[in-house]
C-alpha positions in Angstrom: -164.9 37.6 200.1 -161.1 37.1 199.9 -159.6 33.8 200.7 -159.3 33.2 204.5 -155.9 34.0 205.8 -156.2 32.4 209.2 -154.4 29.1 210.1 -157.3 27.0 208.9 -157.0 28.3 205.3 -155.1 25.4 203.8 -157.8 22.9 204.8 -160.5 24.9 203.2 -158.9 25.2 199.8 -159.9 21.6 198.7 -163.4 20.3 199.1 -164.2 16.8 200.4 -164.2 15.4 196.8 -160.7 16.8 196.0 -161.7 19.9 194.0 -159.7 23.0 194.7 -161.9 26.0 195.5 -161.6 29.0 193.3 -159.7 32.2 194.4 -163.0 34.1 194.8 -164.8 31.3 196.8 -167.2 32.8 199.4 -166.2 30.8 202.5 -168.5 32.8 204.8 -171.7 32.1 202.8 -170.7 28.5 202.3 -170.1 27.9 206.0 -173.4 29.5 206.9 -175.1 27.2 204.4 -173.2 24.0 205.4 -173.8 24.4 209.1 -177.5 24.3 208.3 -177.2 21.5 205.8 -175.2 19.4 208.2 -178.3 19.2 210.4 -180.3 17.9 207.4 -177.5 15.4 206.5 -177.4 14.0 210.0 -181.2 13.5 210.1 -181.2 11.9 206.6 -178.3 9.6 207.5 -180.3 8.2 210.5 -183.4 7.6 208.3 -181.4 5.9 205.5 -179.6 3.6 208.0 -183.0 2.5 209.3 -184.3 2.0 205.7 -181.3 -0.1 204.6 -180.9 -1.9 208.0 -177.6 -3.4 206.9 -179.1 -5.2 203.8 -178.3 -4.3 200.2 -181.7 -4.2 198.7 -184.2 -1.4 198.1 -187.7 -1.9 196.7 -188.9 1.0 194.6 -191.7 2.8 196.4 -193.1 6.3 197.1 -191.2 6.3 200.4 -187.8 5.5 198.7 -188.6 8.1 196.0 -189.2 10.7 198.7 -186.0 9.7 200.5 -184.0 10.0 197.4 -185.4 13.4 196.5 -184.3 14.6 200.0 -180.7 13.3 199.3 -178.8 10.1 199.8 -176.0 10.4 202.4 -172.6 10.0 200.9 -171.8 6.8 202.8 -174.8 5.1 201.1 -174.7 6.9 197.7 -172.7 4.4 195.7 -174.9 1.4 196.9 -178.2 3.2 196.3 -177.2 4.4 192.8 -176.1 0.8 192.0 -179.4 -0.7 193.1 -181.9 1.8 191.8 -180.2 2.2 188.4 -180.1 -1.6 187.7 -176.3 -1.5 187.6 -176.0 -3.8 190.6 -178.2 -6.5 188.9 -176.2 -6.2 185.6 -172.9 -6.5 187.5 -174.0 -9.6 189.4 -175.4 -11.2 186.2 -172.1 -10.6 184.4 -169.3 -11.6 186.8 -165.8 -11.0 185.5 -167.1 -9.2 182.4 -165.4 -5.8 183.2 -162.0 -7.4 183.7 -162.4 -9.5 180.5 -163.0 -6.2 178.6 -159.7 -4.8 179.9 -157.8 -8.0 179.1 -159.2 -8.3 175.5 -158.0 -6.9 172.2 -158.1 -3.1 172.1 -158.9 -0.5 169.4 -155.8 1.7 169.1 -157.8 4.7 167.9 -160.1 4.6 170.9 -157.2 4.3 173.3 -155.6 7.4 171.7 -158.8 9.5 172.0 -159.2 8.5 175.7 -155.5 9.2 176.5 -155.7 12.6 174.9 -158.5 13.6 177.4 -156.8 12.3 180.6 -155.0 15.5 181.6 -158.0 17.6 180.6 -160.2 15.8 183.1 -160.6 17.8 186.3 -157.3 19.6 186.3 -158.7 21.4 189.5 -159.0 18.0 191.3 -156.0 16.9 193.4 -157.1 13.2 193.1 -156.7 13.3 189.3 -153.3 14.8 189.3 -150.4 12.6 188.1 -148.7 13.3 191.4 -151.6 11.9 193.4 -151.3 8.5 195.1 -153.4 6.7 194.0 -153.9 8.8 190.9 -157.5 8.4 189.8 -156.5 8.9 186.1 -155.6 5.2 186.0 -159.1 4.1 187.2 -160.7 6.6 184.8 -158.7 5.3 181.8 -159.7 1.7 182.6 -163.4 2.5 182.9 -163.5 4.5 179.7 -161.5 1.8 177.8 -163.7 -1.0 179.0 -166.9 1.0 178.2 -165.6 1.9 174.7 -165.2 -1.8 173.9 -168.4 -2.8 175.6 -170.5 -0.2 173.7 -168.8 0.0 170.3 -171.6 2.1 168.8 -170.7 4.9 171.3 -167.0 4.2 171.8 -165.8 7.3 173.5 -166.8 10.9 173.2 -166.0 14.0 175.2 -168.1 14.5 178.3 -168.0 10.8 179.2 -164.6 11.4 180.9 -166.2 13.9 183.4 -169.2 11.6 184.1 -167.0 8.6 184.7 -164.7 10.7 186.9 -167.6 11.7 189.2 -168.7 8.1 189.4 -165.2 7.0 190.4 -165.0 9.8 193.1 -168.3 8.5 194.6 -167.9 4.7 194.2 -164.2 4.5 194.6 -164.6 1.3 192.5 -163.8 0.9 188.8 -166.2 -2.0 188.1 -169.2 -0.2 189.8 -168.3 3.0 187.9 -168.3 1.0 184.7 -171.8 -0.4 185.3 -173.2 3.0 186.4 -171.8 4.5 183.3 -173.6 1.8 181.3 -176.8 2.6 183.1 -176.5 6.3 182.3 -175.4 6.0 178.7 -177.2 2.8 177.7 -180.6 3.4 179.4 -181.1 6.7 181.2 -179.7 9.0 178.5 -180.5 7.2 175.2 -178.5 8.4 172.3 -176.7 11.3 174.1 -173.2 10.1 173.3 -173.7 8.2 170.0 -171.7 9.8 167.1 -174.8 11.7 165.8 -175.9 12.7 169.3 -179.5 12.4 168.2 -180.9 12.0 171.7 -178.9 15.0 173.0 -180.0 17.2 170.1 -183.6 16.1 170.6 -183.7 16.8 174.3 -182.3 20.3 173.8 -185.2 20.9 171.5 -187.6 19.4 174.0 -186.3 21.8 176.6 -187.0 24.7 174.1 -190.6 23.4 173.8 -191.0 23.1 177.6 -189.7 26.7 178.0 -192.3 27.9 175.5 -195.0 26.2 177.7 -193.6 27.3 181.1 -191.6 30.5 180.6 -192.8 31.9 177.2 -191.1 35.3 177.6 -187.7 33.6 177.7 -188.6 31.4 174.7 -189.7 34.6 172.8 -186.4 36.4 173.7 -184.3 33.4 172.4 -186.3 33.4 169.2 -186.1 37.1 168.6 -182.3 37.1 168.9 -181.9 33.8 167.0 -180.2 32.0 169.9 -180.3 28.2 169.5 -180.8 26.3 172.7 -177.8 24.1 172.0 -175.5 27.2 172.4 -176.6 27.9 176.0 -177.5 24.5 177.4 -175.5 21.8 175.6 -173.0 21.4 178.4 -175.9 21.1 180.9 -177.0 17.9 179.1 -173.6 16.5 178.0 -171.9 16.9 181.4 -175.1 16.4 183.5 -174.3 19.7 185.2 -170.7 18.8 186.1 -168.5 22.0 186.2 -171.7 23.9 185.8 -173.3 23.6 189.3 -171.6 23.0 192.6 -170.5 19.4 193.3 -172.9 18.8 196.2 -175.8 20.1 194.0 -174.8 17.9 191.1 -174.7 14.8 193.3 -178.2 15.6 194.6 -179.4 15.9 191.0 -177.8 12.6 190.1 -179.5 10.9 193.1 -182.8 11.6 191.4 -181.4 10.9 187.9 -180.6 7.3 188.7 -184.0 6.7 190.3 -186.4 8.9 188.2 -184.5 9.1 184.9 -183.8 11.9 182.4 -186.9 14.0 183.3 -184.8 15.4 186.2 -182.5 17.2 183.7 -185.5 19.1 182.4 -186.7 20.0 185.9 -183.3 21.4 186.8 -183.0 23.4 183.5 -186.5 24.8 183.8 -185.9 25.8 187.4 -182.7 27.7 186.5 -184.5 29.5 183.7 -187.7 30.2 185.6 -186.0 31.4 188.8 -183.8 33.8 186.8 -186.4 34.9 184.2 -186.3 38.6 185.0 -182.4 38.5 184.9 -182.4 36.7 181.5 -185.0 39.1 180.1 -182.6 42.0 180.7 -180.5 40.7 177.9 -180.6 42.9 174.8 -178.4 41.0 172.3 -177.0 37.6 171.4 -173.8 37.6 173.4 -175.7 39.1 176.4 -178.1 36.2 176.4 -175.2 33.6 176.3 -173.6 35.5 179.2 -176.8 35.5 181.3 -177.0 31.7 180.9 -173.5 31.4 182.3 -174.3 33.5 185.3 -177.6 31.8 186.3 -175.6 28.7 187.3 -173.7 30.5 190.0 -174.6 32.0 193.4 -176.4 31.0 196.6 -179.5 29.7 194.8 -177.6 26.8 193.3 -175.1 26.3 196.2 -177.9 25.7 198.7 -178.6 22.3 197.3 -181.3 21.2 199.7 -183.6 24.2 198.9 -182.6 24.0 195.3 -183.8 20.4 195.0 -187.1 21.4 196.7 -187.5 24.1 194.0 -186.9 21.7 191.1 -190.0 19.7 192.1 -192.2 22.7 192.8 -191.1 25.5 190.4 -191.6 23.9 186.9 -195.0 22.5 187.9 -196.0 19.0 186.7 -195.2 17.4 183.4 -195.4 13.7 182.9 -193.0 11.4 181.2 -195.8 10.9 178.6 -195.5 14.6 177.8 -191.7 14.3 177.4 -192.0 11.3 175.2 -194.5 13.0 172.9 -192.3 16.1 172.7 -189.3 13.8 172.0 -191.1 12.2 169.0 -191.9 15.5 167.4 -188.5 17.1 168.2 -186.6 14.0 166.9 -188.4 14.4 163.6 -187.4 18.0 163.5 -183.8 17.3 164.2 -183.7 14.5 161.6 -185.2 16.7 159.0 -182.5 19.4 159.6 -180.0 16.7 158.8 
């Protein structure tokens, strides 16, 4: 559908997070979905307000897990992410640490690498433009500089800028974004961003093994055409679905990621593949397969975040963290042996 030409057009071109909508954005479908989703959001907001009752603590429980899977309202999102990820505890136990990192001695090479990526981070988001007031590039730069000096083994690598950018959009707070980044890179996604990216390479292989178990026809197609998983899914893992799936859907995935850990990434990936199995299997050659994987991350299935999240817990069936860890062991050996 063409862009709306009525008087309300200008207000629709930028989403609530500051991202400009593309030229071919389907406003009619989105509005139909969002009017339904608004009912869900209102209901969830009431339940969350009762659960939190004005205090800043949440005990992990089946009820909380269920609530998180059904989505955290935006007004509570930063707080809940901070608590369930352990970031809040770390921040409270290290008062002033973030600011000390910013005031300390700096590594010039690290600063240069971060500066280079500033203008490449969300060029389609009005809040990250140099003309914005405040311009979120400043907060992003600070968070990445502090993190690079906090975790010298990782420093800075591409992909971290997008993740830190999303954290800043949600928390609107540099220090909280820093501690959430630490929770993700330090604990939830081990070795994804280290120079050798061993954890990342391992998990892509793990996904390949899970696809063999759950969607064997797709695994066989990939093998037959010699397509390595890293070619089609590396950005899913590195950017945690940022710029791959719609913003609202990414945030719903992250709600679960902070609470349940990295298993969620496999659930999302398997659901996308399983749901689009027939479409992927139409591919007849290498470039065709790569193109199909780009297309399966678009359309109403992924835009309708509430039903999408229900699917990721139903579609792939059950697989335990023990299964993932066992696969990680064997896949890590394989990656290491390939040098």
